[in-house]
Each structure stands twice: as structure tokens, then as C-alpha cells.
C-alpha positions as CSV (number, residue, x, y, z in Angstrom):
1,X,43.5,-15.6,-90.0
2,X,42.8,-18.3,-87.6
3,X,44.0,-18.2,-84.0
4,X,45.7,-21.4,-83.0
5,X,45.9,-22.3,-79.3
6,X,48.9,-24.2,-78.1
7,X,48.3,-26.8,-75.4
8,X,51.0,-27.7,-73.0
9,X,52.5,-31.1,-73.4
10,X,51.6,-32.0,-69.8
11,X,48.0,-31.2,-70.4
12,X,47.9,-33.4,-73.5
13,X,49.4,-36.3,-71.6
14,X,46.9,-35.9,-68.8
15,X,44.0,-35.8,-71.3
16,X,45.3,-39.0,-73.0
17,X,45.6,-40.8,-69.7
18,X,42.0,-39.8,-68.7
19,X,40.7,-41.1,-72.0
20,X,42.6,-44.4,-71.6
21,X,41.3,-44.8,-68.1
22,X,37.7,-44.3,-69.4
23,X,38.3,-46.9,-72.2
24,X,39.5,-49.6,-69.8
25,X,36.3,-49.6,-67.7
26,X,33.9,-50.3,-70.5
27,X,33.1,-46.6,-71.0
28,X,32.9,-45.1,-74.4
29,X,33.9,-41.6,-75.6
30,X,32.3,-39.4,-78.2
31,X,33.8,-36.0,-79.3
32,X,32.4,-33.0,-81.1
33,X,35.2,-30.9,-82.6
34,X,35.0,-27.3,-83.8
35,X,31.2,-26.8,-83.2
36,X,30.4,-23.2,-84.3
37,X,28.7,-22.2,-81.0
38,X,30.4,-20.3,-78.2
39,X,31.5,-22.4,-75.3
40,X,29.5,-20.4,-72.9
41,X,26.2,-21.2,-74.7
42,X,27.2,-24.8,-75.0
43,X,27.9,-25.1,-71.3
44,X,24.4,-23.9,-70.4
45,X,23.0,-27.0,-72.2
46,X,25.7,-29.4,-71.0
47,X,25.2,-28.5,-67.4
48,X,21.5,-29.7,-67.7
49,X,22.5,-33.3,-68.4
50,X,25.8,-33.8,-66.5
51,X,25.7,-37.0,-64.5
52,X,22.2,-37.9,-65.6
53,X,20.8,-41.2,-66.9
54,X,21.3,-41.4,-70.6
55,X,17.6,-41.7,-71.5
56,X,16.6,-39.0,-69.1
57,X,19.3,-36.8,-70.7
58,X,18.0,-37.5,-74.2
59,X,14.5,-36.4,-73.2
60,X,15.8,-33.3,-71.5
61,X,17.8,-32.4,-74.6
62,X,14.9,-33.1,-76.9
63,X,12.7,-30.5,-75.2
64,X,15.4,-27.9,-74.5
65,X,14.8,-24.9,-76.7
66,X,18.4,-24.1,-77.7
67,X,20.4,-24.8,-80.8
68,X,23.3,-26.4,-78.9
69,X,20.9,-29.0,-77.5
70,X,20.4,-30.5,-80.9
71,X,24.2,-31.0,-81.3
72,X,24.6,-32.5,-77.8
73,X,21.7,-34.8,-78.4
74,X,23.4,-36.2,-81.6
75,X,26.7,-36.5,-79.7
76,X,24.9,-38.5,-76.9
77,X,23.3,-40.8,-79.4
78,X,26.7,-41.4,-80.9
79,X,28.2,-42.2,-77.5
80,X,25.5,-44.7,-76.8
81,X,26.1,-46.4,-80.2
82,X,29.8,-46.5,-79.4
83,X,29.2,-48.1,-76.0
84,X,26.9,-50.8,-77.6
85,X,29.5,-51.5,-80.3
86,X,32.2,-51.8,-77.6
87,X,30.2,-54.0,-75.3
88,X,28.7,-56.6,-77.7
89,X,25.6,-58.4,-76.6
90,X,24.6,-55.8,-74.1
91,X,21.8,-53.3,-74.4
92,X,21.9,-49.7,-73.1
93,X,18.5,-50.1,-71.5
94,X,19.5,-53.0,-69.3
95,X,22.8,-51.7,-68.0
96,X,21.8,-48.3,-66.6
97,X,24.0,-46.0,-68.8
98,X,24.8,-42.6,-67.4
99,X,26.8,-39.6,-68.5
100,X,30.0,-40.1,-66.6
101,X,31.8,-37.0,-67.8
102,X,30.9,-34.2,-70.2
103,X,33.1,-31.2,-70.8
104,X,33.2,-28.2,-73.1
105,X,36.5,-26.5,-74.1
106,X,37.1,-23.5,-76.3
107,X,37.9,-24.2,-80.0
108,X,39.2,-22.0,-82.8
109,X,38.2,-18.4,-83.1
110,X,37.6,-16.7,-86.4
111,X,38.6,-13.1,-86.0
112,X,36.9,-10.4,-88.1
113,X,36.8,-6.6,-88.1
114,X,33.6,-4.6,-88.3
115,X,33.8,-0.9,-89.3
116,X,33.1,1.5,-86.4
117,X,32.7,5.3,-86.2
118,X,35.6,7.7,-86.8
119,X,37.6,5.2,-88.8
120,X,38.0,2.6,-86.1
121,X,37.5,-1.1,-86.3
122,X,35.7,-3.3,-83.8
123,X,37.0,-6.9,-83.5
124,X,34.4,-9.7,-83.9
125,X,35.4,-13.1,-82.5
126,X,33.4,-16.0,-83.8
127,X,33.9,-18.7,-81.2
128,X,33.7,-22.4,-81.5
129,X,34.0,-25.3,-79.0
130,X,35.0,-28.9,-78.4
131,X,32.7,-31.2,-76.5
132,X,33.9,-34.5,-74.9
133,X,31.3,-36.9,-73.6
134,X,32.0,-40.2,-71.7
135,X,29.2,-42.7,-71.2
136,X,29.5,-45.6,-68.7
137,X,27.3,-48.2,-67.1
138,X,26.3,-48.3,-63.5
139,X,25.8,-52.1,-63.6
140,X,29.3,-53.6,-63.8
141,X,28.4,-57.0,-65.2
142,X,31.7,-57.6,-67.0
């Protein structure tokens, strides 16, 4: 049994507008869906790099001793590659890329039951999360 979360239509519309706004300014988006780590643990890692320079963030993530840091590092590399593909002829090193926005939301929960004393059952919720990362350049040489 998988729990599905319904998102209000107004929230979906707002999210799409924010993504379109990010895409207009030369920013690039990378998403990580259904990552099998709890959102709380992922936010600990994400808060370390929010708003930082991309290469500083990569070095922070490389030496952070958490499993979630490996996944966020891969996502950041993907966002940098997306930015370079979108802005042809420009290099990430020259344009001062930074993490414009990074957010963690709850994903699906797998619900299980574990036997407990006196015939009871304890619920286990295996949580997952979604991470959205937007990278943009500080130098606007469009």
C-alpha cells in the first residue's frame, strides 16, 4: 500500500510559474524524485549549501559525512551540466554560478507493520523525498 498525497491545483500552478520564471533568466533546474531518505535528514545536508557558490558547495558536499550528501552532490553536478547545456559557449567557472534555490519536500511513504507485544502492531513509515535545485549565474552577461 502506497500513500498518495494530493496537491492542490493552486499549489501546482504556483510551482509551475516559479519553474518557468527560473527558466527565463538563464537558470537551470535539476530534480531528484523519490529519494529513499527521510526529508528531515535530507534538509540537514541541503541547509549546508543553500545560497552558496556552486564549487564551494561541491567541496562541502564531498566532505560531508552523510549519505544524503552523495545524492545532493550528484544532483548539483547535474544542475551545472544542465546550465552549461542551456547557455552554450559559457563556462560555469567564469560566470559565478550559485545555488539560487534548493528545497526538499516529502515524497511517498511506504507503510509497514512490525509485530509488537500483546498482539499489537507498530506502524513503520519508510519516508522518501523530492529535492528541487535551481542554479543561476551572478554575472548576467546575456
